[in-house]
C-alpha positions as CSV (number, residue, x, y, z in Angstrom):
1,M,-18.4,-15.5,62.6
2,Q,-20.2,-16.9,66.4
3,E,-17.6,-16.7,69.0
4,Q,-17.8,-18.6,72.7
5,F,-15.5,-18.5,75.3
6,V,-14.2,-21.8,77.1
7,I,-13.3,-21.6,80.7
8,E,-11.9,-23.5,83.4
9,G,-13.1,-22.5,86.6
10,N,-11.9,-22.7,89.8
11,H,-8.3,-20.7,89.7
12,P,-7.7,-17.7,92.0
13,L,-6.7,-14.8,89.9
14,T,-3.6,-13.0,91.1
15,G,-1.7,-10.1,89.7
16,E,-2.5,-6.6,88.2
17,V,-4.7,-5.5,85.5
18,T,-5.4,-2.3,83.8
19,V,-9.4,-1.3,83.2
20,S,-10.2,0.8,79.6
21,G,-11.7,3.7,79.5
22,N,-15.6,4.5,80.2
23,K,-17.4,2.7,77.7
24,N,-20.5,5.3,78.6
25,A,-18.7,8.3,78.3
26,A,-17.1,7.2,74.9
27,L,-19.9,6.9,73.5
28,K,-20.8,10.2,74.4
29,M,-18.2,12.2,74.3
30,L,-17.5,10.8,70.4
31,P,-20.7,13.0,69.4
32,A,-19.9,15.6,71.6
33,C,-17.0,16.2,68.9
34,L,-19.8,17.1,66.7
35,L,-20.5,20.6,67.9
36,T,-17.3,22.0,66.9
37,E,-15.4,22.2,63.7
38,E,-12.1,22.2,65.1
39,P,-10.7,18.9,65.8
40,V,-10.7,17.0,69.1
41,V,-8.3,14.2,70.6
42,L,-9.5,12.1,72.8
43,N,-7.0,9.7,75.1
44,N,-8.0,6.4,76.8
45,V,-10.7,5.4,74.3
46,P,-12.1,1.8,74.6
47,D,-11.3,-0.6,71.6
48,I,-15.0,-2.3,71.6
49,A,-17.7,-2.9,70.0
50,D,-19.7,-0.4,70.6
51,V,-17.4,2.4,69.9
52,R,-16.3,1.1,66.8
53,V,-20.1,1.4,65.7
54,T,-20.0,5.1,67.1
55,F,-16.7,5.5,64.6
56,D,-19.0,4.4,61.7
57,L,-22.0,6.4,62.9
58,L,-19.7,9.3,62.5
59,R,-18.0,8.5,59.6
60,S,-21.8,8.1,58.2
61,V,-22.7,12.2,58.4
62,G,-19.1,12.8,56.8
63,V,-16.7,13.3,60.3
64,Q,-13.5,12.2,59.8
65,V,-12.6,9.8,62.7
66,E,-8.4,8.8,62.3
67,P,-7.5,6.1,65.6
68,L,-4.0,7.4,66.6
69,G,-2.9,4.3,68.3
70,D,-2.8,3.6,72.0
71,H,-6.4,4.4,72.5
72,R,-6.0,7.7,70.9
73,V,-8.8,9.3,68.8
74,R,-8.7,12.2,66.3
75,V,-11.9,13.3,65.4
76,H,-12.7,16.1,63.2
77,A,-16.9,17.2,62.3
78,R,-15.2,19.8,59.7
79,S,-18.4,19.5,57.7
80,L,-21.0,17.3,57.6
81,S,-22.4,15.4,54.5
82,S,-25.2,14.1,55.3
83,H,-27.9,14.1,58.4
84,V,-29.1,10.4,58.5
85,L,-27.8,8.0,60.6
86,D,-27.0,4.9,58.5
87,R,-30.7,2.6,59.9
88,E,-28.7,-0.6,60.3
89,L,-25.7,0.9,62.5
90,C,-28.5,2.8,65.1
91,Q,-29.9,-0.9,65.0
92,R,-26.6,-2.2,66.5
93,T,-26.5,0.6,69.7
94,R,-28.4,2.1,71.9
95,A,-26.0,5.1,71.9
96,S,-26.9,6.3,68.8
97,I,-29.9,8.3,70.6
98,V,-27.2,10.6,71.6
99,F,-26.7,12.0,68.2
100,A,-29.6,13.5,68.3
101,G,-28.6,16.7,70.5
102,P,-24.9,17.4,69.2
103,M,-26.8,17.4,65.6
104,L,-29.4,19.4,66.1
105,A,-27.2,21.8,67.5
106,R,-24.7,21.8,64.9
107,A,-26.8,21.1,62.0
108,G,-30.4,21.8,62.9
109,R,-32.2,18.4,61.7
110,L,-31.7,14.5,61.8
111,E,-33.1,11.5,60.7
112,L,-32.9,8.8,63.2
113,S,-33.9,5.3,63.1
114,P,-35.0,3.8,66.4
115,P,-32.0,2.5,68.3
116,G,-31.0,-0.9,69.6
117,G,-29.1,-2.7,72.3
118,D,-29.6,-4.5,75.7
119,V,-32.5,-6.3,76.1
120,I,-33.1,-5.5,79.3
121,G,-36.8,-4.3,79.5
122,R,-38.3,-1.0,77.9
123,R,-35.9,1.5,77.7
124,R,-38.3,4.8,76.8
125,L,-37.5,7.6,74.6
126,D,-39.8,10.0,75.9
127,T,-37.4,11.9,78.2
128,H,-35.1,12.5,75.3
129,L,-38.0,14.1,73.3
130,L,-39.7,15.9,75.4
131,A,-36.2,17.4,76.7
132,L,-35.2,18.2,73.2
133,Q,-38.9,19.7,72.0
134,S,-38.3,21.8,75.3
135,L,-35.3,23.2,73.3
136,G,-37.1,24.5,70.2
137,A,-36.9,20.8,68.0
138,Q,-39.6,19.4,66.3
139,I,-40.2,15.8,65.7
140,D,-42.2,13.7,63.7
141,F,-42.1,9.7,63.4
142,D,-42.9,7.3,60.7
143,G,-40.8,4.4,61.4
144,A,-37.8,6.6,62.1
145,F,-37.4,10.0,63.9
146,H,-37.3,13.0,61.6
147,M,-35.9,16.0,64.1
148,R,-35.1,19.5,62.9
149,A,-34.6,23.2,64.8
150,D,-34.6,26.5,63.5
151,G,-32.1,27.2,66.2
152,L,-32.7,26.1,69.6
153,R,-33.3,28.4,72.9
154,G,-33.2,27.8,76.5
155,A,-35.2,26.3,78.7
156,D,-35.7,25.4,81.8
157,I,-36.5,21.8,81.5
158,L,-37.5,19.3,84.7
159,L,-36.8,15.6,83.2
160,D,-39.7,13.4,84.3
161,E,-36.8,10.5,85.4
162,A,-33.3,10.9,85.4
163,S,-32.4,9.7,82.6
164,V,-28.6,9.4,81.9
165,T,-28.8,9.5,78.1
166,A,-31.6,12.0,78.0
167,T,-29.5,14.1,80.1
168,E,-26.4,13.8,78.4
169,N,-28.5,14.6,75.0
170,A,-30.3,18.1,76.4
171,I,-26.6,19.1,77.8
172,M,-25.3,18.9,74.1
173,A,-28.1,20.8,72.4
174,A,-28.4,23.4,75.4
175,V,-24.3,24.5,75.0
176,L,-25.0,26.3,71.6
177,A,-28.4,27.1,72.0
178,K,-29.3,31.0,72.6
179,G,-29.8,31.6,76.2
180,T,-29.6,29.7,79.5
181,T,-30.7,26.4,80.3
182,I,-31.7,24.5,83.4
183,I,-32.1,20.6,83.6
184,R,-33.4,19.6,87.0
185,N,-33.2,15.9,87.9
186,A,-30.8,15.7,85.6
187,A,-28.7,11.9,85.8
188,S,-25.2,12.9,87.5
189,E,-23.4,9.3,86.6
190,P,-19.5,9.6,86.0
191,H,-19.7,9.6,82.3
192,V,-22.2,12.7,82.8
193,Q,-19.7,14.2,84.3
194,N,-16.6,13.3,81.8
195,L,-19.2,14.7,79.2
196,C,-19.7,17.6,81.2
197,H,-16.0,18.7,82.0
198,M,-14.8,18.3,78.1
199,L,-17.3,20.2,77.0
200,N,-16.5,22.9,79.6
201,G,-12.8,22.3,78.2
202,M,-14.2,23.2,75.0
203,G,-15.9,26.5,75.9
204,A,-19.3,25.8,77.1
205,Q,-20.6,27.0,80.2
206,I,-21.8,24.2,82.5
207,S,-22.5,24.7,86.5
208,G,-23.8,22.1,89.1
209,I,-21.6,19.5,87.4
210,G,-22.2,16.4,89.9
211,T,-25.3,17.3,90.8
212,N,-29.3,16.7,89.3
213,C,-29.7,20.6,88.7
214,L,-27.4,21.4,85.9
215,T,-27.2,25.1,84.7
216,I,-26.0,25.7,81.0
217,Q,-25.2,29.4,79.3
218,G,-25.3,28.7,75.8
219,V,-22.3,30.0,73.8
220,E,-21.9,30.7,70.2
221,R,-18.9,28.0,69.3
222,L,-17.1,25.3,70.5
223,S,-13.2,24.7,70.1
224,G,-11.5,21.3,69.9
225,G,-9.0,20.2,72.0
226,E,-7.8,17.2,74.1
227,F,-9.4,15.3,76.6
228,R,-9.0,11.8,78.6
229,V,-12.2,9.2,79.2
230,E,-12.1,8.2,82.7
231,A,-11.7,4.4,83.7
232,D,-14.8,2.4,83.1
233,Y,-16.0,2.2,86.9
234,L,-18.1,-0.9,86.0
235,E,-15.2,-2.6,84.4
236,V,-13.2,-1.9,87.7
237,V,-16.1,-3.4,89.9
238,S,-16.4,-6.6,87.3
239,Y,-12.9,-7.2,88.0
240,I,-13.3,-6.9,91.7
241,G,-15.5,-9.2,91.5
242,A,-13.9,-11.9,89.7
243,A,-10.9,-11.6,92.1
244,V,-13.5,-12.0,94.9
245,V,-15.6,-15.3,93.6
246,T,-12.3,-16.6,92.9
247,G,-10.8,-16.2,95.9
248,G,-8.2,-14.3,94.4
249,E,-5.8,-10.8,95.1
250,I,-5.3,-8.6,92.2
251,R,-4.3,-4.8,91.5
252,I,-6.6,-2.7,89.3
253,R,-4.6,-0.1,87.8
254,Q,-5.7,3.1,86.8
255,A,-9.0,2.8,87.6
256,D,-10.1,6.5,89.1
257,P,-11.0,5.2,92.4
258,H,-13.2,8.6,93.3
259,Y,-16.3,7.3,91.8
260,L,-15.9,3.7,94.4
261,P,-17.3,4.9,97.8
262,M,-21.3,4.3,97.6
263,V,-20.2,0.9,95.3
264,A,-18.0,-0.1,98.2
265,L,-20.6,0.5,101.3
266,V,-23.0,-1.9,98.9
267,F,-20.1,-5.0,98.5
268,R,-19.9,-4.1,102.2
269,K,-23.1,-5.8,103.0
270,L,-21.6,-8.9,100.5
271,G,-18.6,-9.2,102.9
272,V,-16.2,-7.4,100.0
273,T,-13.5,-5.0,100.6
274,W,-10.7,-3.5,99.3
275,Q,-8.0,-0.5,99.6
276,V,-7.1,2.4,97.4
277,E,-3.2,3.4,96.7
278,G,-3.2,6.5,94.8
279,N,-4.8,5.8,91.7
280,D,-4.9,1.7,91.7
281,V,-7.4,-0.3,93.6
282,I,-5.8,-3.4,95.4
283,V,-8.1,-6.5,96.3
284,P,-7.0,-8.5,98.6
285,R,-7.4,-12.3,99.4
286,G,-9.1,-14.1,102.1
287,Q,-12.2,-12.0,102.1
288,P,-14.7,-12.6,104.9
289,L,-18.1,-12.9,102.4
290,V,-20.3,-12.8,105.2
291,I,-23.3,-10.9,104.2
292,Q,-24.5,-8.1,106.5
293,R,-28.0,-8.4,108.6
294,D,-30.1,-5.3,108.6
295,L,-30.8,-3.5,111.9
296,G,-32.9,-6.2,113.7
297,N,-31.2,-9.1,111.6
298,Q,-33.2,-8.2,108.9
299,I,-32.5,-9.3,105.2
300,P,-30.6,-6.7,103.4
301,E,-31.7,-5.3,100.3
302,I,-29.7,-4.0,97.6
303,K,-31.5,-1.6,95.2
304,A,-30.8,-0.2,92.2
305,Q,-31.0,3.9,92.2
306,P,-29.5,7.1,90.5
307,W,-26.1,8.1,91.0
308,P,-24.3,8.5,93.4
309,A,-26.6,5.3,94.7
310,F,-25.6,1.9,93.6
311,P,-25.9,1.7,89.5
312,S,-28.5,-1.0,88.1
313,D,-25.3,-1.8,85.4
314,L,-23.9,-3.3,88.2
315,M,-26.9,-5.8,90.3
316,S,-26.0,-8.4,87.6
317,I,-22.4,-8.9,89.1
318,A,-23.3,-8.3,92.7
319,L,-25.9,-10.8,92.6
320,T,-23.4,-13.3,91.4
321,V,-20.5,-11.9,93.9
322,A,-23.4,-12.9,96.4
323,T,-23.8,-16.6,95.4
324,Q,-20.4,-16.8,97.2
325,S,-21.4,-14.9,100.1
326,A,-22.9,-16.6,103.3
327,G,-26.3,-15.3,103.9
328,T,-29.3,-14.2,102.1
329,V,-29.6,-10.7,100.7
330,L,-32.8,-9.3,98.1
331,F,-32.0,-7.4,95.2
332,H,-34.2,-5.0,94.3
333,E,-34.2,-3.9,90.2
334,W,-36.8,-1.2,89.5
335,M,-35.4,0.1,86.1
336,Y,-35.5,-2.8,84.1
337,N,-37.8,-5.7,83.8
338,S,-35.6,-8.2,81.9
339,R,-32.1,-7.7,83.8
340,F,-32.6,-10.9,86.1
341,F,-33.9,-12.6,83.7
342,F,-30.1,-14.5,83.5
343,T,-30.1,-16.0,87.2
344,D,-32.0,-19.0,85.4
345,K,-28.8,-19.9,84.0
346,L,-27.1,-19.5,87.4
347,V,-29.5,-21.5,88.6
348,S,-28.6,-24.7,86.2
349,M,-24.7,-23.9,87.6
350,G,-26.2,-24.3,91.6
351,A,-27.1,-20.9,92.8
352,R,-29.9,-20.7,95.0
353,I,-31.9,-18.0,93.6
354,F,-35.4,-17.3,94.0
355,L,-36.8,-14.9,91.5
356,C,-39.8,-13.1,93.1
357,D,-40.8,-11.1,90.1
358,P,-39.3,-9.3,87.0
359,H,-38.0,-6.9,89.6
360,R,-36.7,-8.7,92.9
361,A,-34.8,-11.8,93.1
362,V,-33.4,-13.2,96.7
363,V,-29.7,-15.0,96.5
364,H,-29.0,-17.7,99.7
365,G,-25.3,-18.2,99.8
366,P,-22.9,-19.8,99.6
367,T,-23.0,-22.3,96.9
368,V,-20.4,-24.4,95.2
369,L,-21.2,-23.5,91.0
370,R,-20.9,-26.5,89.1
371,A,-19.7,-25.8,85.4
372,V,-22.3,-26.1,82.3
373,P,-22.0,-27.3,79.1
374,H,-23.1,-24.0,77.3
375,I,-24.9,-21.0,78.4
376,S,-25.7,-17.7,76.1
377,S,-24.9,-14.4,77.1
378,P,-28.2,-12.2,76.9
379,D,-26.7,-8.9,77.6
380,I,-23.0,-6.8,78.4
381,R,-23.5,-6.8,82.4
382,A,-25.1,-10.4,82.7
383,G,-22.6,-11.9,80.1
384,M,-20.0,-10.3,82.4
385,A,-21.8,-11.8,85.7
386,L,-21.9,-15.5,84.3
387,L,-18.5,-15.0,83.1
388,L,-17.4,-14.5,86.9
389,A,-19.9,-17.5,87.6
390,A,-17.5,-19.5,85.3
391,L,-14.3,-18.3,86.6
392,C,-15.4,-19.5,89.9
393,A,-17.4,-23.2,88.6
394,R,-15.5,-26.6,89.1
395,G,-15.3,-27.7,85.8
396,T,-15.6,-26.4,82.1
397,T,-18.2,-23.8,81.0
398,T,-18.5,-22.7,77.5
399,I,-20.6,-19.1,76.9
400,R,-22.2,-18.3,73.6
401,N,-23.1,-14.8,72.1
402,I,-19.8,-13.1,73.6
403,G,-20.4,-10.5,71.3
404,Q,-22.5,-9.4,74.3
405,I,-19.9,-9.0,76.5
406,D,-17.4,-7.7,73.6
407,R,-20.0,-4.4,73.4
408,G,-18.6,-3.8,76.9
409,Y,-15.4,-5.0,78.1
410,E,-12.6,-4.4,75.9
411,R,-9.8,-7.7,75.6
412,V,-11.8,-9.3,78.4
413,E,-10.1,-12.7,78.1
414,E,-6.7,-11.6,77.5
415,K,-7.1,-9.4,80.7
416,L,-8.6,-12.6,82.9
417,R,-5.7,-14.7,81.3
418,S,-3.0,-12.3,82.3
419,L,-4.3,-12.7,86.2
420,G,-4.2,-16.7,85.9
421,A,-7.4,-17.6,84.3
422,V,-7.6,-20.6,82.4
423,I,-10.3,-18.8,79.2
424,R,-9.8,-19.3,75.6
425,R,-11.8,-17.7,72.3
426,E,-12.9,-19.8,69.6
427,P,-15.6,-20.3,66.8
428,V,-18.8,-21.9,67.8
429,P,-19.0,-25.1,65.8
430,L,-21.1,-25.2,62.4
431,T,-22.4,-28.3,63.5
432,Q,-24.1,-27.1,66.7
C-alpha cells in the first residue's frame, strides 16, 4: 500500500526528541555478525525499512535473527545454509554489497545480484571488487556477481576512492585473512569507526581507526559479544534543520555530538548554531540565519567531501536550511550527479535556487515557502529535505513516495508530532 505524508506547515517545533541508531552503521554491523559462529547482540538498532531488509538477507543464508525489543537484536550465524543472496532483497538496498566481505571470509563464496538503493547518480562498485580481488577473491559477473576465495590473504591496498562501503567490505574480509592488510585512502566516517570498534570487541586487530590508513592483523576467529549502534548523526542534523526552519527550539537526546564539529562549522555559515550538554544537542530559538560571506565579501561555498569534511548525505538538508537564510551560497556536490535533482520541487514552493549543472546549485534566501498539493520523495535525504520544507511552508503539503524516507528515518512523523508538528501518514487515494 502506497502511503503519503500530509503536513500543515508553519508550526514551530519545540520539545525533546531522541534519535535512532545510525542506519549506515547498523547496515554494516549486522553483516559483520556473519564473521563469527557465536551470537552477537546489537543495541540501538533502528527500526527502519533498510534494516528489516538486511534481517531478511541474513535469514536467506541461514542466520538466526531475533529481535529482543527496545531496539535490541540477537544475531547468530552458527551455520550458513546458502551462499546465494535473494535477488529481490538485493535490489531493495544498496547495503547488500557489504555482504561480500564477510561472506567471502566466512564461507569462501557468494552469489550477489546487483544492489539497489537511492537513485542519486552513478554509484560504482569497482572499488569494492578491486579491494576484494587484492585479498585473493575471484569475481565473475553474468548479471549477478559470483565470488569465491580459497582462503583470503592480507595485502597492501590503495583504494582508488575513499568509498565508505568499499572500506567496510575490505575491513570485514581482512579481519580473518592470513597476514597483515593495510588499507590506504580508507574512509573514516562515524559508521566505519563504529564497525571497527565492534570488530575489535569481537577479537579483531584493527589499528588506525578514524584515520585514512587502517592496519589489520588477521586473526583465526572472532567471538560474539554485545555492542551499541551509535546515534545517527544524519538524523541529528535533520532535526536541527527542522527546528531551525520552523523557528523552534528543541533538545536532541543521546545525539553523540562528538561527530558534529565539522557540521557545526558549515552550518555556522548559514547562521545556525547549537549547544552541547553532555550527550545532548540543544537548538535555541531565534537563530541569526544570515549567510556568512567569505573573505573579500565573496559568496561562500559548501562542498561535500570525505569525512571528516562535510558529508554528502547532509547536502540536501543544508540546502533546504539555506532557503531560509539571508544571503547567497553555492552548494557543490561532486560525488553524485543526481543529488540536487529535487531542487525543482523547492523552487515550486518558492525557493530561489539556480541549478548550475548536476553538481552545483546557488541558493538565495530567505524566501517564504508555500505549500504545494503533491510532491514526491526521490531518495532518503531529499525526502527528508522536502519534509523540512513542508514543515516551514505556509499551507498544507502532501509528500508521496515516503517509503524512501522510511528507509532511513524511524517513526519520523511520530517524532515530529511529539515536537508539535502537524503531520499525518495516510494511504494514497486509489483514484490518484
